[in-house]
TIKEPA-895083 format. One record per residue: residue number from 1; residue in one letter; x, y, z of N, C-alpha, C, O in turn. Coordinates in nm, 2 decimals, always signed. Layout:
<sites>
+-----+--------+--------+--------+--------+--------+--------+--------+--------+--------+--------+--------+--------+--------+
: num : residu :   n_c1 :   n_c2 :   n_c3 :  ca_c1 :  ca_c2 :  ca_c3 :   c_c1 :   c_c2 :   c_c3 :   o_c1 :   o_c2 :   o_c3 :
+-----+--------+--------+--------+--------+--------+--------+--------+--------+--------+--------+--------+--------+--------+
: NUM :      A :      X :      Y :      Z :      X :      Y :      Z :      X :      Y :      Z :      X :      Y :      Z :
...
+-----+--------+--------+--------+--------+--------+--------+--------+--------+--------+--------+--------+--------+--------+
</sites>
This chain:
<sites>
+-----+--------+--------+--------+--------+--------+--------+--------+--------+--------+--------+--------+--------+--------+
: num : residu :   n_c1 :   n_c2 :   n_c3 :  ca_c1 :  ca_c2 :  ca_c3 :   c_c1 :   c_c2 :   c_c3 :   o_c1 :   o_c2 :   o_c3 :
+-----+--------+--------+--------+--------+--------+--------+--------+--------+--------+--------+--------+--------+--------+
:   1 :      X :  -2.62 :  +1.40 :  -0.67 :  -2.50 :  +1.48 :  -0.71 :  -2.38 :  +1.39 :  -0.67 :  -2.31 :  +1.35 :  -0.75 :
:   2 :      X :  -2.36 :  +1.38 :  -0.54 :  -2.25 :  +1.30 :  -0.49 :  -2.31 :  +1.18 :  -0.41 :  -2.36 :  +1.19 :  -0.30 :
:   3 :      X :  -2.30 :  +1.06 :  -0.47 :  -2.35 :  +0.94 :  -0.41 :  -2.26 :  +0.89 :  -0.30 :  -2.31 :  +0.85 :  -0.19 :
:   4 :      X :  -2.13 :  +0.90 :  -0.32 :  -2.03 :  +0.85 :  -0.22 :  -1.92 :  +0.94 :  -0.21 :  -1.85 :  +0.98 :  -0.31 :
:   5 :      X :  -1.90 :  +0.99 :  -0.09 :  -1.79 :  +1.09 :  -0.06 :  -1.69 :  +1.02 :  +0.02 :  -1.72 :  +0.97 :  +0.13 :
:   6 :      X :  -1.56 :  +1.02 :  -0.03 :  -1.45 :  +0.97 :  +0.05 :  -1.39 :  +1.09 :  +0.13 :  -1.35 :  +1.19 :  +0.07 :
:   7 :      X :  -1.39 :  +1.08 :  +0.26 :  -1.34 :  +1.18 :  +0.35 :  -1.21 :  +1.13 :  +0.41 :  -1.21 :  +1.03 :  +0.49 :
:   8 :      X :  -1.10 :  +1.19 :  +0.39 :  -0.97 :  +1.15 :  +0.44 :  -0.95 :  +1.22 :  +0.58 :  -0.97 :  +1.34 :  +0.59 :
:   9 :      X :  -0.91 :  +1.14 :  +0.67 :  -0.88 :  +1.20 :  +0.81 :  -0.74 :  +1.16 :  +0.85 :  -0.69 :  +1.05 :  +0.82 :
:  10 :      X :  -0.67 :  +1.26 :  +0.91 :  -0.54 :  +1.23 :  +0.96 :  -0.53 :  +1.22 :  +1.11 :  -0.42 :  +1.21 :  +1.17 :
:  11 :      X :  -0.64 :  +1.24 :  +1.18 :  -0.64 :  +1.23 :  +1.33 :  -0.59 :  +1.35 :  +1.40 :  -0.55 :  +1.34 :  +1.52 :
:  12 :      X :  -0.59 :  +1.46 :  +1.33 :  -0.54 :  +1.59 :  +1.39 :  -0.66 :  +1.69 :  +1.40 :  -0.76 :  +1.66 :  +1.34 :
:  13 :      X :  -0.65 :  +1.80 :  +1.47 :  -0.76 :  +1.89 :  +1.48 :  -0.80 :  +1.95 :  +1.35 :  -0.91 :  +2.00 :  +1.33 :
:  14 :      X :  -0.71 :  +1.94 :  +1.24 :  -0.75 :  +2.00 :  +1.11 :  -0.87 :  +1.92 :  +1.05 :  -0.94 :  +1.97 :  +0.96 :
:  15 :      X :  -0.89 :  +1.80 :  +1.10 :  -1.00 :  +1.72 :  +1.05 :  -1.14 :  +1.78 :  +1.07 :  -1.23 :  +1.76 :  +1.00 :
:  16 :      X :  -1.15 :  +1.86 :  +1.18 :  -1.28 :  +1.92 :  +1.21 :  -1.34 :  +2.00 :  +1.10 :  -1.46 :  +2.00 :  +1.08 :
:  17 :      X :  -1.25 :  +2.07 :  +1.02 :  -1.30 :  +2.16 :  +0.91 :  -1.38 :  +2.07 :  +0.81 :  -1.49 :  +2.11 :  +0.77 :
:  18 :      X :  -1.32 :  +1.96 :  +0.77 :  -1.39 :  +1.88 :  +0.67 :  -1.50 :  +1.80 :  +0.73 :  -1.60 :  +1.78 :  +0.66 :
:  19 :      X :  -1.49 :  +1.75 :  +0.85 :  -1.60 :  +1.68 :  +0.91 :  -1.73 :  +1.77 :  +0.92 :  -1.84 :  +1.72 :  +0.88 :
:  20 :      X :  -1.71 :  +1.89 :  +0.97 :  -1.83 :  +1.98 :  +0.98 :  -1.89 :  +2.01 :  +0.84 :  -2.01 :  +2.01 :  +0.83 :
:  21 :      X :  -1.81 :  +2.03 :  +0.74 :  -1.85 :  +2.06 :  +0.61 :  -1.93 :  +1.94 :  +0.55 :  -2.03 :  +1.96 :  +0.49 :
:  22 :      X :  -1.87 :  +1.83 :  +0.57 :  -1.93 :  +1.70 :  +0.51 :  -2.06 :  +1.67 :  +0.57 :  -2.15 :  +1.61 :  +0.51 :
:  23 :      X :  -2.08 :  +1.70 :  +0.70 :  -2.21 :  +1.67 :  +0.77 :  -2.32 :  +1.74 :  +0.69 :  -2.42 :  +1.68 :  +0.66 :
:  24 :      X :  -2.29 :  +1.87 :  +0.65 :  -2.40 :  +1.94 :  +0.58 :  -2.41 :  +1.89 :  +0.44 :  -2.52 :  +1.87 :  +0.39 :
:  25 :      X :  -2.30 :  +1.88 :  +0.37 :  -2.30 :  +1.84 :  +0.23 :  -2.37 :  +1.70 :  +0.21 :  -2.45 :  +1.68 :  +0.12 :
:  26 :      X :  -2.33 :  +1.60 :  +0.30 :  -2.39 :  +1.47 :  +0.29 :  -2.54 :  +1.47 :  +0.31 :  -2.61 :  +1.40 :  +0.24 :
:  27 :      X :  -2.58 :  +1.55 :  +0.40 :  -2.73 :  +1.56 :  +0.43 :  -2.80 :  +1.62 :  +0.31 :  -2.90 :  +1.57 :  +0.27 :
:  28 :      X :  -2.74 :  +1.73 :  +0.26 :  -2.81 :  +1.79 :  +0.14 :  -2.81 :  +1.71 :  +0.02 :  -2.91 :  +1.70 :  -0.06 :
:  29 :      X :  -2.70 :  +1.63 :  -0.01 :  -2.69 :  +1.55 :  -0.13 :  -2.74 :  +1.41 :  -0.11 :  -2.75 :  +1.33 :  -0.21 :
:  30 :      X :  -2.77 :  +1.37 :  +0.01 :  -2.81 :  +1.23 :  +0.04 :  -2.70 :  +1.13 :  +0.01 :  -2.72 :  +1.02 :  -0.04 :
:  31 :      X :  -2.58 :  +1.17 :  +0.05 :  -2.46 :  +1.10 :  +0.02 :  -2.43 :  +0.99 :  +0.13 :  -2.46 :  +1.01 :  +0.24 :
:  32 :      X :  -2.36 :  +0.89 :  +0.08 :  -2.30 :  +0.79 :  +0.17 :  -2.15 :  +0.84 :  +0.19 :  -2.09 :  +0.89 :  +0.10 :
:  33 :      X :  -2.10 :  +0.83 :  +0.31 :  -1.97 :  +0.88 :  +0.34 :  -1.88 :  +0.76 :  +0.38 :  -1.92 :  +0.67 :  +0.45 :
:  34 :      X :  -1.76 :  +0.76 :  +0.32 :  -1.65 :  +0.67 :  +0.35 :  -1.54 :  +0.75 :  +0.42 :  -1.48 :  +0.83 :  +0.36 :
:  35 :      X :  -1.52 :  +0.72 :  +0.55 :  -1.41 :  +0.78 :  +0.62 :  -1.29 :  +0.70 :  +0.60 :  -1.29 :  +0.57 :  +0.61 :
:  36 :      X :  -1.17 :  +0.76 :  +0.57 :  -1.05 :  +0.68 :  +0.55 :  -0.94 :  +0.75 :  +0.62 :  -0.91 :  +0.87 :  +0.61 :
:  37 :      X :  -0.87 :  +0.67 :  +0.70 :  -0.74 :  +0.71 :  +0.76 :  -0.63 :  +0.62 :  +0.71 :  -0.65 :  +0.49 :  +0.71 :
:  38 :      X :  -0.52 :  +0.67 :  +0.66 :  -0.41 :  +0.59 :  +0.61 :  -0.30 :  +0.60 :  +0.72 :  -0.24 :  +0.70 :  +0.74 :
:  39 :      X :  -0.27 :  +0.48 :  +0.78 :  -0.16 :  +0.47 :  +0.87 :  -0.04 :  +0.46 :  +0.79 :  -0.03 :  +0.37 :  +0.70 :
:  40 :      X :  +0.06 :  +0.54 :  +0.82 :  +0.18 :  +0.54 :  +0.73 :  +0.31 :  +0.53 :  +0.81 :  +0.41 :  +0.57 :  +0.76 :
:  41 :      X :  +0.30 :  +0.49 :  +0.94 :  +0.42 :  +0.47 :  +1.02 :  +0.50 :  +0.35 :  +0.97 :  +0.45 :  +0.28 :  +0.89 :
:  42 :      X :  +0.61 :  +0.33 :  +1.04 :  +0.69 :  +0.21 :  +1.00 :  +0.62 :  +0.08 :  +1.01 :  +0.62 :  +0.00 :  +0.92 :
:  43 :      X :  +0.55 :  +0.06 :  +1.12 :  +0.48 :  -0.07 :  +1.14 :  +0.37 :  -0.08 :  +1.03 :  +0.35 :  -0.19 :  +0.98 :
:  44 :      X :  +0.30 :  +0.02 :  +1.00 :  +0.19 :  +0.02 :  +0.90 :  +0.24 :  -0.01 :  +0.76 :  +0.19 :  -0.09 :  +0.69 :
:  45 :      X :  +0.36 :  +0.05 :  +0.73 :  +0.42 :  +0.03 :  +0.60 :  +0.48 :  -0.11 :  +0.59 :  +0.48 :  -0.16 :  +0.48 :
:  46 :      X :  +0.53 :  -0.16 :  +0.70 :  +0.60 :  -0.29 :  +0.70 :  +0.50 :  -0.40 :  +0.70 :  +0.51 :  -0.50 :  +0.63 :
:  47 :      X :  +0.40 :  -0.39 :  +0.79 :  +0.31 :  -0.51 :  +0.82 :  +0.17 :  -0.49 :  +0.76 :  +0.09 :  -0.58 :  +0.77 :
:  48 :      X :  +0.14 :  -0.37 :  +0.72 :  +0.00 :  -0.35 :  +0.66 :  -0.11 :  -0.37 :  +0.76 :  -0.09 :  -0.33 :  +0.88 :
:  49 :      X :  -0.21 :  -0.44 :  +0.72 :  -0.33 :  -0.47 :  +0.82 :  -0.29 :  -0.55 :  +0.94 :  -0.36 :  -0.55 :  +1.04 :
:  50 :      X :  -0.18 :  -0.62 :  +0.93 :  -0.13 :  -0.70 :  +1.05 :  -0.05 :  -0.62 :  +1.15 :  -0.02 :  -0.67 :  +1.25 :
:  51 :      X :  -0.03 :  -0.49 :  +1.12 :  +0.05 :  -0.41 :  +1.21 :  -0.03 :  -0.39 :  +1.34 :  -0.15 :  -0.37 :  +1.34 :
:  52 :      X :  +0.05 :  -0.39 :  +1.45 :  -0.01 :  -0.36 :  +1.58 :  +0.08 :  -0.26 :  +1.65 :  +0.20 :  -0.27 :  +1.66 :
:  53 :      X :  +0.01 :  -0.15 :  +1.69 :  +0.08 :  -0.04 :  +1.76 :  -0.02 :  +0.04 :  +1.83 :  -0.14 :  +0.04 :  +1.80 :
:  54 :      X :  +0.03 :  +0.12 :  +1.93 :  -0.06 :  +0.21 :  +2.00 :  -0.12 :  +0.31 :  +1.91 :  -0.24 :  +0.34 :  +1.92 :
:  55 :      X :  -0.04 :  +0.36 :  +1.82 :  -0.09 :  +0.46 :  +1.72 :  -0.21 :  +0.40 :  +1.64 :  -0.31 :  +0.47 :  +1.62 :
:  56 :      X :  -0.20 :  +0.28 :  +1.59 :  -0.30 :  +0.22 :  +1.51 :  -0.43 :  +0.20 :  +1.59 :  -0.54 :  +0.22 :  +1.54 :
:  57 :      X :  -0.41 :  +0.15 :  +1.72 :  -0.52 :  +0.13 :  +1.81 :  -0.60 :  +0.27 :  +1.83 :  -0.72 :  +0.27 :  +1.82 :
:  58 :      X :  -0.52 :  +0.37 :  +1.85 :  -0.58 :  +0.51 :  +1.86 :  -0.65 :  +0.55 :  +1.74 :  -0.76 :  +0.61 :  +1.74 :
:  59 :      X :  -0.59 :  +0.53 :  +1.62 :  -0.65 :  +0.57 :  +1.49 :  -0.78 :  +0.50 :  +1.47 :  -0.87 :  +0.56 :  +1.42 :
:  60 :      X :  -0.79 :  +0.37 :  +1.50 :  -0.91 :  +0.30 :  +1.48 :  -1.02 :  +0.35 :  +1.57 :  -1.14 :  +0.36 :  +1.53 :
:  61 :      X :  -0.99 :  +0.38 :  +1.70 :  -1.08 :  +0.44 :  +1.79 :  -1.13 :  +0.58 :  +1.74 :  -1.25 :  +0.61 :  +1.75 :
:  62 :      X :  -1.04 :  +0.66 :  +1.69 :  -1.08 :  +0.79 :  +1.64 :  -1.17 :  +0.77 :  +1.52 :  -1.28 :  +0.84 :  +1.51 :
:  63 :      X :  -1.14 :  +0.68 :  +1.43 :  -1.23 :  +0.66 :  +1.31 :  -1.37 :  +0.62 :  +1.36 :  -1.47 :  +0.67 :  +1.31 :
:  64 :      X :  -1.38 :  +0.53 :  +1.46 :  -1.50 :  +0.49 :  +1.51 :  -1.58 :  +0.60 :  +1.57 :  -1.70 :  +0.61 :  +1.55 :
:  65 :      X :  -1.51 :  +0.69 :  +1.64 :  -1.58 :  +0.81 :  +1.70 :  -1.64 :  +0.90 :  +1.60 :  -1.75 :  +0.95 :  +1.62 :
:  66 :      X :  -1.57 :  +0.92 :  +1.49 :  -1.62 :  +1.01 :  +1.39 :  -1.73 :  +0.94 :  +1.31 :  -1.83 :  +1.01 :  +1.28 :
:  67 :      X :  -1.72 :  +0.81 :  +1.29 :  -1.83 :  +0.74 :  +1.23 :  -1.96 :  +0.75 :  +1.31 :  -2.07 :  +0.78 :  +1.26 :
:  68 :      X :  -1.95 :  +0.73 :  +1.44 :  -2.06 :  +0.75 :  +1.53 :  -2.12 :  +0.89 :  +1.53 :  -2.24 :  +0.91 :  +1.53 :
:  69 :      X :  -2.04 :  +0.99 :  +1.52 :  -2.08 :  +1.13 :  +1.51 :  -2.17 :  +1.15 :  +1.39 :  -2.27 :  +1.22 :  +1.39 :
:  70 :      X :  -2.13 :  +1.09 :  +1.27 :  -2.20 :  +1.11 :  +1.15 :  -2.33 :  +1.02 :  +1.16 :  -2.43 :  +1.06 :  +1.10 :
:  71 :      X :  -2.32 :  +0.91 :  +1.22 :  -2.44 :  +0.82 :  +1.23 :  -2.55 :  +0.89 :  +1.31 :  -2.67 :  +0.88 :  +1.29 :
:  72 :      X :  -2.51 :  +0.97 :  +1.41 :  -2.61 :  +1.05 :  +1.49 :  -2.68 :  +1.15 :  +1.41 :  -2.79 :  +1.19 :  +1.44 :
:  73 :      X :  -2.62 :  +1.19 :  +1.29 :  -2.69 :  +1.28 :  +1.20 :  -2.76 :  +1.21 :  +1.09 :  -2.80 :  +1.27 :  +0.99 :
:  74 :      X :  -2.78 :  +1.07 :  +1.11 :  -2.84 :  +0.99 :  +1.01 :  -2.78 :  +0.99 :  +0.87 :  -2.84 :  +0.99 :  +0.77 :
:  75 :      X :  -2.64 :  +1.00 :  +0.87 :  -2.57 :  +0.99 :  +0.75 :  -2.51 :  +0.85 :  +0.73 :  -2.45 :  +0.80 :  +0.82 :
:  76 :      X :  -2.54 :  +0.78 :  +0.62 :  -2.48 :  +0.65 :  +0.60 :  -2.33 :  +0.66 :  +0.59 :  -2.28 :  +0.74 :  +0.51 :
:  77 :      X :  -2.26 :  +0.59 :  +0.67 :  -2.12 :  +0.60 :  +0.68 :  -2.05 :  +0.47 :  +0.71 :  -2.10 :  +0.39 :  +0.78 :
:  78 :      X :  -1.93 :  +0.46 :  +0.66 :  -1.84 :  +0.35 :  +0.70 :  -1.70 :  +0.41 :  +0.72 :  -1.67 :  +0.51 :  +0.67 :
:  79 :      X :  -1.63 :  +0.34 :  +0.80 :  -1.49 :  +0.38 :  +0.84 :  -1.39 :  +0.27 :  +0.80 :  -1.41 :  +0.16 :  +0.82 :
:  80 :      X :  -1.28 :  +0.32 :  +0.73 :  -1.18 :  +0.23 :  +0.68 :  -1.04 :  +0.27 :  +0.72 :  -1.01 :  +0.39 :  +0.72 :
:  81 :      X :  -0.96 :  +0.17 :  +0.74 :  -0.82 :  +0.20 :  +0.76 :  -0.74 :  +0.14 :  +0.64 :  -0.77 :  +0.04 :  +0.59 :
:  82 :      X :  -0.64 :  +0.22 :  +0.60 :  -0.55 :  +0.18 :  +0.49 :  -0.41 :  +0.19 :  +0.55 :  -0.39 :  +0.25 :  +0.65 :
:  83 :      X :  -0.32 :  +0.13 :  +0.48 :  -0.18 :  +0.12 :  +0.54 :  -0.08 :  +0.15 :  +0.42 :  -0.09 :  +0.08 :  +0.32 :
:  84 :      X :  +0.01 :  +0.24 :  +0.44 :  +0.11 :  +0.27 :  +0.34 :  +0.12 :  +0.41 :  +0.31 :  +0.11 :  +0.50 :  +0.39 :
:  85 :      X :  +0.14 :  +0.44 :  +0.18 :  +0.16 :  +0.57 :  +0.12 :  +0.02 :  +0.64 :  +0.11 :  -0.06 :  +0.59 :  +0.03 :
:  86 :      X :  +0.00 :  +0.75 :  +0.18 :  -0.14 :  +0.81 :  +0.18 :  -0.19 :  +0.84 :  +0.04 :  -0.30 :  +0.80 :  +0.01 :
:  87 :      X :  -0.12 :  +0.91 :  -0.05 :  -0.18 :  +0.94 :  -0.18 :  -0.21 :  +0.82 :  -0.26 :  -0.32 :  +0.81 :  -0.32 :
:  88 :      X :  -0.13 :  +0.72 :  -0.26 :  -0.15 :  +0.60 :  -0.33 :  -0.28 :  +0.52 :  -0.27 :  -0.36 :  +0.48 :  -0.35 :
:  89 :      X :  -0.28 :  +0.52 :  -0.14 :  -0.40 :  +0.45 :  -0.08 :  -0.53 :  +0.52 :  -0.10 :  -0.63 :  +0.46 :  -0.13 :
:  90 :      X :  -0.53 :  +0.65 :  -0.09 :  -0.65 :  +0.73 :  -0.11 :  -0.70 :  +0.71 :  -0.26 :  -0.82 :  +0.69 :  -0.28 :
:  91 :      X :  -0.61 :  +0.72 :  -0.35 :  -0.64 :  +0.69 :  -0.49 :  -0.71 :  +0.55 :  -0.51 :  -0.81 :  +0.54 :  -0.58 :
:  92 :      X :  -0.65 :  +0.45 :  -0.45 :  -0.70 :  +0.32 :  -0.46 :  -0.84 :  +0.31 :  -0.40 :  -0.93 :  +0.24 :  -0.46 :
:  93 :      X :  -0.86 :  +0.37 :  -0.28 :  -0.99 :  +0.37 :  -0.22 :  -1.10 :  +0.44 :  -0.29 :  -1.22 :  +0.40 :  -0.29 :
:  94 :      X :  -1.06 :  +0.55 :  -0.36 :  -1.16 :  +0.62 :  -0.45 :  -1.22 :  +0.52 :  -0.55 :  -1.34 :  +0.52 :  -0.57 :
:  95 :      X :  -1.13 :  +0.44 :  -0.61 :  -1.17 :  +0.35 :  -0.71 :  -1.25 :  +0.23 :  -0.65 :  -1.35 :  +0.19 :  -0.70 :
:  96 :      X :  -1.20 :  +0.18 :  -0.54 :  -1.26 :  +0.06 :  -0.48 :  -1.40 :  +0.09 :  -0.43 :  -1.49 :  +0.00 :  -0.44 :
:  97 :      X :  -1.42 :  +0.21 :  -0.37 :  -1.55 :  +0.24 :  -0.32 :  -1.64 :  +0.32 :  -0.41 :  -1.75 :  +0.36 :  -0.38 :
:  98 :      X :  -1.59 :  +0.34 :  -0.54 :  -1.67 :  +0.41 :  -0.64 :  -1.71 :  +0.55 :  -0.59 :  -1.83 :  +0.59 :  -0.60 :
:  99 :      X :  -1.62 :  +0.62 :  -0.53 :  -1.64 :  +0.76 :  -0.48 :  -1.65 :  +0.86 :  -0.59 :  -1.58 :  +0.84 :  -0.69 :
: 100 :      X :  -1.74 :  +0.95 :  -0.58 :  -1.75 :  +1.06 :  -0.68 :  -1.71 :  +1.20 :  -0.63 :  -1.73 :  +1.30 :  -0.69 :
: 101 :      X :  -1.65 :  +1.20 :  -0.50 :  -1.59 :  +1.32 :  -0.45 :  -1.50 :  +1.28 :  -0.34 :  -1.52 :  +1.19 :  -0.26 :
: 102 :      X :  -1.38 :  +1.34 :  -0.34 :  -1.28 :  +1.33 :  -0.23 :  -1.28 :  +1.46 :  -0.15 :  -1.27 :  +1.56 :  -0.21 :
: 103 :      X :  -1.30 :  +1.45 :  -0.02 :  -1.30 :  +1.57 :  +0.07 :  -1.18 :  +1.56 :  +0.17 :  -1.17 :  +1.46 :  +0.24 :
: 104 :      X :  -1.10 :  +1.66 :  +0.18 :  -0.98 :  +1.66 :  +0.26 :  -0.97 :  +1.80 :  +0.33 :  -1.00 :  +1.90 :  +0.27 :
: 105 :      X :  -0.91 :  +1.80 :  +0.45 :  -0.87 :  +1.92 :  +0.51 :  -0.72 :  +1.93 :  +0.48 :  -0.65 :  +1.83 :  +0.47 :
: 106 :      X :  -0.67 :  +2.05 :  +0.46 :  -0.53 :  +2.07 :  +0.44 :  -0.47 :  +2.16 :  +0.55 :  -0.54 :  +2.24 :  +0.61 :
: 107 :      X :  -0.34 :  +2.14 :  +0.57 :  -0.27 :  +2.21 :  +0.68 :  -0.23 :  +2.35 :  +0.63 :  -0.21 :  +2.44 :  +0.71 :
: 108 :      X :  -0.21 :  +2.36 :  +0.50 :  -0.16 :  +2.49 :  +0.44 :  -0.01 :  +2.51 :  +0.47 :  +0.03 :  +2.62 :  +0.47 :
: 109 :      X :  +0.06 :  +2.40 :  +0.49 :  +0.20 :  +2.41 :  +0.52 :  +0.28 :  +2.45 :  +0.39 :  +0.23 :  +2.43 :  +0.28 :
: 110 :      X :  +0.39 :  +2.51 :  +0.41 :  +0.48 :  +2.55 :  +0.30 :  +0.62 :  +2.50 :  +0.33 :  +0.72 :  +2.58 :  +0.31 :
: 111 :      X :  +0.63 :  +2.38 :  +0.38 :  +0.76 :  +2.33 :  +0.42 :  +0.84 :  +2.29 :  +0.30 :  +0.79 :  +2.27 :  +0.19 :
: 112 :      X :  +0.97 :  +2.28 :  +0.31 :  +1.06 :  +2.24 :  +0.21 :  +1.02 :  +2.11 :  +0.15 :  +1.03 :  +2.08 :  +0.03 :
: 113 :      X :  +0.98 :  +2.02 :  +0.24 :  +0.94 :  +1.88 :  +0.20 :  +0.83 :  +1.89 :  +0.10 :  +0.82 :  +1.81 :  +0.00 :
: 114 :      X :  +0.73 :  +1.98 :  +0.12 :  +0.62 :  +2.00 :  +0.03 :  +0.67 :  +2.03 :  -0.11 :  +0.61 :  +1.99 :  -0.21 :
: 115 :      X :  +0.78 :  +2.11 :  -0.12 :  +0.83 :  +2.15 :  -0.25 :  +0.89 :  +2.03 :  -0.32 :  +0.87 :  +2.02 :  -0.44 :
: 116 :      X :  +0.96 :  +1.95 :  -0.25 :  +1.02 :  +1.83 :  -0.32 :  +0.93 :  +1.71 :  -0.33 :  +0.93 :  +1.64 :  -0.44 :
: 117 :      X :  +0.85 :  +1.68 :  -0.24 :  +0.76 :  +1.56 :  -0.24 :  +0.62 :  +1.59 :  -0.28 :  +0.55 :  +1.50 :  -0.33 :
: 118 :      X :  +0.57 :  +1.71 :  -0.27 :  +0.44 :  +1.75 :  -0.30 :  +0.35 :  +1.71 :  -0.18 :  +0.38 :  +1.61 :  -0.11 :
: 119 :      X :  +0.24 :  +1.78 :  -0.16 :  +0.15 :  +1.75 :  -0.04 :  +0.07 :  +1.63 :  -0.08 :  +0.05 :  +1.60 :  -0.20 :
: 120 :      X :  +0.01 :  +1.56 :  +0.02 :  -0.08 :  +1.45 :  -0.01 :  -0.20 :  +1.51 :  -0.09 :  -0.24 :  +1.44 :  -0.19 :
: 121 :      X :  -0.25 :  +1.62 :  -0.06 :  -0.37 :  +1.67 :  -0.13 :  -0.33 :  +1.70 :  -0.28 :  -0.41 :  +1.66 :  -0.37 :
: 122 :      X :  -0.22 :  +1.75 :  -0.31 :  -0.18 :  +1.78 :  -0.44 :  -0.16 :  +1.65 :  -0.52 :  -0.20 :  +1.64 :  -0.64 :
: 123 :      X :  -0.10 :  +1.55 :  -0.46 :  -0.07 :  +1.42 :  -0.53 :  -0.21 :  +1.35 :  -0.55 :  -0.22 :  +1.29 :  -0.66 :
: 124 :      X :  -0.30 :  +1.36 :  -0.46 :  -0.43 :  +1.30 :  -0.48 :  -0.50 :  +1.37 :  -0.60 :  -0.56 :  +1.30 :  -0.69 :
: 125 :      X :  -0.50 :  +1.50 :  -0.60 :  -0.57 :  +1.58 :  -0.71 :  -0.53 :  +1.53 :  -0.84 :  -0.61 :  +1.52 :  -0.94 :
: 126 :      X :  -0.40 :  +1.50 :  -0.86 :  -0.34 :  +1.46 :  -0.99 :  -0.36 :  +1.32 :  -1.02 :  -0.34 :  +1.28 :  -1.14 :
: 127 :      X :  -0.41 :  +1.24 :  -0.93 :  -0.42 :  +1.09 :  -0.95 :  -0.57 :  +1.04 :  -0.95 :  -0.59 :  +0.92 :  -0.98 :
: 128 :      X :  -0.66 :  +1.13 :  -0.93 :  -0.80 :  +1.08 :  -0.93 :  -0.88 :  +1.15 :  -1.04 :  -0.84 :  +1.26 :  -1.08 :
: 129 :      X :  -0.99 :  +1.09 :  -1.09 :  -1.07 :  +1.15 :  -1.19 :  -1.20 :  +1.21 :  -1.14 :  -1.28 :  +1.25 :  -1.22 :
: 130 :      X :  -1.21 :  +1.23 :  -1.01 :  -1.33 :  +1.28 :  -0.95 :  -1.29 :  +1.42 :  -0.88 :  -1.17 :  +1.44 :  -0.86 :
: 131 :      X :  -1.39 :  +1.50 :  -0.86 :  -1.36 :  +1.63 :  -0.79 :  -1.29 :  +1.61 :  -0.65 :  -1.32 :  +1.51 :  -0.58 :
: 132 :      X :  -1.21 :  +1.70 :  -0.61 :  -1.14 :  +1.70 :  -0.48 :  -1.18 :  +1.83 :  -0.41 :  -1.14 :  +1.93 :  -0.46 :
: 133 :      X :  -1.24 :  +1.82 :  -0.30 :  -1.28 :  +1.93 :  -0.22 :  -1.17 :  +1.95 :  -0.11 :  -1.15 :  +1.86 :  -0.03 :
: 134 :      X :  -1.11 :  +2.06 :  -0.11 :  -1.00 :  +2.09 :  -0.01 :  -1.04 :  +2.21 :  +0.08 :  -1.08 :  +2.31 :  +0.02 :
: 135 :      X :  -1.04 :  +2.18 :  +0.21 :  -1.07 :  +2.29 :  +0.30 :  -0.95 :  +2.32 :  +0.38 :  -0.90 :  +2.22 :  +0.45 :
: 136 :      X :  -0.91 :  +2.44 :  +0.39 :  -0.79 :  +2.47 :  +0.47 :  -0.83 :  +2.49 :  +0.61 :  -0.92 :  +2.57 :  +0.64 :
: 137 :      X :  -0.77 :  +2.42 :  +0.70 :  -0.80 :  +2.43 :  +0.84 :  -0.75 :  +2.56 :  +0.90 :  -0.65 :  +2.61 :  +0.85 :
: 138 :      X :  -0.82 :  +2.61 :  +0.99 :  -0.78 :  +2.74 :  +1.05 :  -0.67 :  +2.72 :  +1.15 :  -0.63 :  +2.81 :  +1.21 :
+-----+--------+--------+--------+--------+--------+--------+--------+--------+--------+--------+--------+--------+--------+
</sites>
């Protein structure tokens, strides 16, 4: 059903909703999981993969810990960092990794910025040709 699932992580507690769901789904479907975090701070947007900051160091450690958590469940998994605009990078990684499902947790915010800019989830939904699974974090 889903050979490769792209799971976007933002490094906040809302990630737990999608991580727990994907553990079950990946096992049932025999899927490979690609974990993706998009660093979008000033350093990341300016220097890309050459950026060095405490935040990026912490993001990489977080990705590694989630990767290990899935490996303990015998789920084939890889962890990737991207740099820049999250919706654009997520869309690019869906194509590069030949993903057939994107899985994301959402915050459920209704901020004014969401009205003008659109949420990452909404922008991704409109830019990919594969299903997008959205789980609202509690």
